[in-house]
FIKOLZA-1660 file (N, C-alpha, C; in steps of 0.1 Angstrom, whole numbers, plus 5000, padded with zeros to 4 digits):
% residues 85
   i   px   py   pz ch aa at
   1 8913 4668 0594  A  X  N
   1 8907 4673 0580  A  X CA
   1 8902 4688 0586  A  X  C
   2 8905 4698 0573  A  X  N
   2 8902 4713 0576  A  X CA
   2 8889 4717 0569  A  X  C
   3 8883 4725 0573  A  X  N
   3 8873 4731 0564  A  X CA
   3 8880 4740 0555  A  X  C
   4 8872 4735 0542  A  X  N
   4 8875 4740 0529  A  X CA
   4 8863 4749 0526  A  X  C
   5 8867 4758 0513  A  X  N
   5 8855 4765 0504  A  X CA
   5 8858 4762 0490  A  X  C
   6 8846 4767 0485  A  X  N
   6 8849 4765 0468  A  X CA
   6 8838 4772 0464  A  X  C
   7 8837 4775 0449  A  X  N
   7 8826 4783 0445  A  X CA
   7 8817 4773 0433  A  X  C
   8 8807 4774 0433  A  X  N
   8 8797 4770 0419  A  X CA
   8 8804 4780 0407  A  X  C
   9 8805 4770 0397  A  X  N
   9 8807 4772 0384  A  X CA
   9 8799 4774 0374  A  X  C
  10 8786 4770 0378  A  X  N
  10 8775 4772 0368  A  X CA
  10 8763 4771 0378  A  X  C
  11 8751 4774 0377  A  X  N
  11 8738 4774 0382  A  X CA
  11 8734 4761 0383  A  X  C
  12 8731 4757 0396  A  X  N
  12 8725 4743 0397  A  X CA
  12 8710 4748 0404  A  X  C
  13 8701 4741 0399  A  X  N
  13 8689 4740 0401  A  X CA
  13 8681 4728 0408  A  X  C
  14 8675 4731 0420  A  X  N
  14 8668 4719 0428  A  X CA
  14 8655 4724 0426  A  X  C
  15 8646 4711 0421  A  X  N
  15 8633 4714 0418  A  X CA
  15 8624 4714 0430  A  X  C
  16 8626 4709 0441  A  X  N
  16 8616 4710 0452  A  X CA
  16 8625 4706 0466  A  X  C
  17 8632 4717 0470  A  X  N
  17 8641 4717 0483  A  X CA
  17 8630 4716 0497  A  X  C
  18 8629 4702 0501  A  X  N
  18 8623 4700 0513  A  X CA
  18 8608 4705 0514  A  X  C
  19 8603 4704 0501  A  X  N
  19 8587 4711 0500  A  X CA
  19 8585 4728 0500  A  X  C
  20 8598 4734 0498  A  X  N
  20 8599 4749 0493  A  X CA
  20 8597 4751 0482  A  X  C
  21 8597 4741 0472  A  X  N
  21 8597 4745 0457  A  X CA
  21 8610 4746 0452  A  X  C
  22 8611 4750 0440  A  X  N
  22 8624 4753 0433  A  X CA
  22 8631 4763 0437  A  X  C
  23 8647 4760 0439  A  X  N
  23 8656 4770 0442  A  X CA
  23 8668 4768 0434  A  X  C
  24 8673 4778 0427  A  X  N
  24 8683 4783 0419  A  X CA
  24 8694 4788 0426  A  X  C
  25 8706 4778 0426  A  X  N
  25 8720 4783 0431  A  X CA
  25 8726 4789 0421  A  X  C
  26 8728 4803 0421  A  X  N
  26 8737 4809 0412  A  X CA
  26 8753 4805 0410  A  X  C
  27 8756 4806 0398  A  X  N
  27 8771 4803 0395  A  X CA
  27 8776 4813 0405  A  X  C
  28 8789 4810 0410  A  X  N
  28 8798 4820 0420  A  X CA
  28 8796 4818 0433  A  X  C
  29 8784 4810 0439  A  X  N
  29 8779 4810 0455  A  X CA
  29 8790 4799 0459  A  X  C
  30 8794 4804 0473  A  X  N
  30 8802 4795 0480  A  X CA
  30 8795 4783 0486  A  X  C
  31 8806 4773 0485  A  X  N
  31 8800 4759 0491  A  X CA
  31 8812 4759 0501  A  X  C
  32 8810 4749 0510  A  X  N
  32 8818 4745 0520  A  X CA
  32 8818 4730 0524  A  X  C
  33 8831 4722 0526  A  X  N
  33 8828 4708 0530  A  X CA
  33 8825 4703 0546  A  X  C
  34 8817 4718 0554  A  X  N
  34 8817 4716 0567  A  X CA
  34 8803 4709 0569  A  X  C
  35 8804 4699 0579  A  X  N
  35 8790 4689 0581  A  X CA
  35 8790 4691 0597  A  X  C
  36 8777 4687 0602  A  X  N
  36 8778 4685 0615  A  X CA
  36 8788 4675 0621  A  X  C
  37 8793 4667 0617  A  X  N
  37 8805 4659 0621  A  X CA
  37 8816 4661 0618  A  X  C
  38 8818 4674 0613  A  X  N
  38 8831 4677 0609  A  X CA
  38 8832 4679 0595  A  X  C
  39 8845 4684 0589  A  X  N
  39 8848 4684 0574  A  X CA
  39 8847 4670 0567  A  X  C
  40 8840 4674 0557  A  X  N
  40 8839 4657 0548  A  X CA
  40 8840 4664 0534  A  X  C
  41 8853 4660 0526  A  X  N
  41 8852 4665 0513  A  X CA
  41 8843 4660 0502  A  X  C
  42 8834 4649 0507  A  X  N
  42 8826 4644 0497  A  X CA
  42 8812 4653 0496  A  X  C
  43 8814 4664 0507  A  X  N
  43 8799 4674 0504  A  X CA
  43 8804 4685 0499  A  X  C
  44 8795 4692 0495  A  X  N
  44 8796 4708 0490  A  X CA
  44 8782 4717 0493  A  X  C
  45 8782 4718 0508  A  X  N
  45 8772 4725 0511  A  X CA
  45 8769 4740 0510  A  X  C
  46 8758 4747 0505  A  X  N
  46 8759 4760 0498  A  X CA
  46 8756 4767 0511  A  X  C
  47 8764 4778 0509  A  X  N
  47 8766 4784 0523  A  X CA
  47 8763 4805 0521  A  X  C
  48 8765 4805 0509  A  X  N
  48 8760 4822 0510  A  X CA
  48 8746 4824 0505  A  X  C
  49 8738 4825 0516  A  X  N
  49 8725 4828 0509  A  X CA
  49 8719 4843 0504  A  X  C
  50 8729 4850 0502  A  X  N
  50 8725 4865 0497  A  X CA
  50 8716 4867 0486  A  X  C
  51 8720 4860 0477  A  X  N
  51 8709 4859 0465  A  X CA
  51 8693 4857 0468  A  X  C
  52 8693 4844 0475  A  X  N
  52 8680 4842 0478  A  X CA
  52 8671 4852 0486  A  X  C
  53 8682 4859 0498  A  X  N
  53 8675 4866 0507  A  X CA
  53 8672 4881 0501  A  X  C
  54 8678 4885 0488  A  X  N
  54 8673 4897 0480  A  X CA
  54 8657 4895 0475  A  X  C
  55 8654 4880 0472  A  X  N
  55 8641 4876 0463  A  X CA
  55 8632 4873 0473  A  X  C
  56 8634 4870 0486  A  X  N
  56 8623 4863 0493  A  X CA
  56 8621 4872 0504  A  X  C
  57 8608 4878 0509  A  X  N
  57 8608 4888 0521  A  X CA
  57 8607 4878 0531  A  X  C
  58 8613 4884 0544  A  X  N
  58 8614 4876 0556  A  X CA
  58 8621 4864 0556  A  X  C
  59 8631 4864 0545  A  X  N
  59 8639 4851 0546  A  X CA
  59 8651 4851 0557  A  X  C
  60 8654 4861 0562  A  X  N
  60 8664 4860 0575  A  X CA
  60 8657 4855 0587  A  X  C
  61 8643 4851 0590  A  X  N
  61 8638 4847 0599  A  X CA
  61 8630 4835 0595  A  X  C
  62 8632 4832 0584  A  X  N
  62 8623 4821 0579  A  X CA
  62 8627 4805 0582  A  X  C
  63 8618 4796 0581  A  X  N
  63 8622 4782 0580  A  X CA
  63 8628 4778 0569  A  X  C
  64 8630 4783 0558  A  X  N
  64 8636 4780 0546  A  X CA
  64 8652 4783 0552  A  X  C
  65 8658 4794 0557  A  X  N
  65 8668 4797 0559  A  X CA
  65 8672 4789 0572  A  X  C
  66 8664 4785 0581  A  X  N
  66 8667 4775 0590  A  X CA
  66 8673 4762 0584  A  X  C
  67 8665 4756 0575  A  X  N
  67 8666 4742 0569  A  X CA
  67 8679 4743 0561  A  X  C
  68 8680 4754 0551  A  X  N
  68 8695 4756 0546  A  X CA
  68 8705 4758 0556  A  X  C
  69 8704 4762 0567  A  X  N
  69 8715 4766 0576  A  X CA
  69 8720 4748 0582  A  X  C
  70 8706 4742 0588  A  X  N
  70 8709 4731 0595  A  X CA
  70 8708 4717 0588  A  X  C
  71 8703 4719 0578  A  X  N
  71 8700 4703 0569  A  X CA
  71 8711 4704 0558  A  X  C
  72 8713 4718 0553  A  X  N
  72 8723 4720 0541  A  X CA
  72 8713 4717 0528  A  X  C
  73 8724 4723 0516  A  X  N
  73 8718 4719 0503  A  X CA
  73 8733 4714 0497  A  X  C
  74 8729 4702 0495  A  X  N
  74 8746 4699 0486  A  X CA
  74 8745 4698 0473  A  X  C
  75 8756 4704 0467  A  X  N
  75 8756 4710 0452  A  X CA
  75 8767 4697 0446  A  X  C
  76 8763 4690 0436  A  X  N
  76 8773 4679 0431  A  X CA
  76 8785 4687 0427  A  X  C
  77 8797 4680 0427  A  X  N
  77 8810 4683 0424  A  X CA
  77 8811 4690 0411  A  X  C
  78 8804 4682 0402  A  X  N
  78 8805 4688 0390  A  X CA
  78 8801 4700 0387  A  X  C
  79 8794 4706 0396  A  X  N
  79 8788 4722 0394  A  X CA
  79 8798 4731 0402  A  X  C
  80 8810 4726 0408  A  X  N
  80 8819 4735 0416  A  X CA
  80 8832 4731 0410  A  X  C
  81 8840 4744 0414  A  X  N
  81 8853 4745 0411  A  X CA
  81 8864 4735 0422  A  X  C
  82 8873 4732 0422  A  X  N
  82 8879 4724 0431  A  X CA
  82 8882 4731 0444  A  X  C
  83 8881 4723 0456  A  X  N
  83 8885 4728 0468  A  X CA
  83 8896 4742 0468  A  X  C
  84 8896 4751 0479  A  X  N
  84 8906 4762 0481  A  X CA
  84 8910 4755 0494  A  X  C
  85 8926 4753 0494  A  X  N
  85 8929 4750 0505  A  X CA
  85 8934 4764 0516  A  X  C
% end
């Protein structure tokens, strides 16, 4: 299976991501099927943290960025466009 990407089609709000509080993933954000065990089409992990980096000072070196990178934030398929091949 190969790594695929898609974009969110509407805003997705997480009320409390891993104790950090609410996070809003904007429409148009990039998601991927890449997991630690290889590609899996059942997952849509948020990949582009640019929007949150603009709003959170020190985000580049933060634990939040670490957790988003290594634990991921899975977005339901209903919030995403179909996979791009």
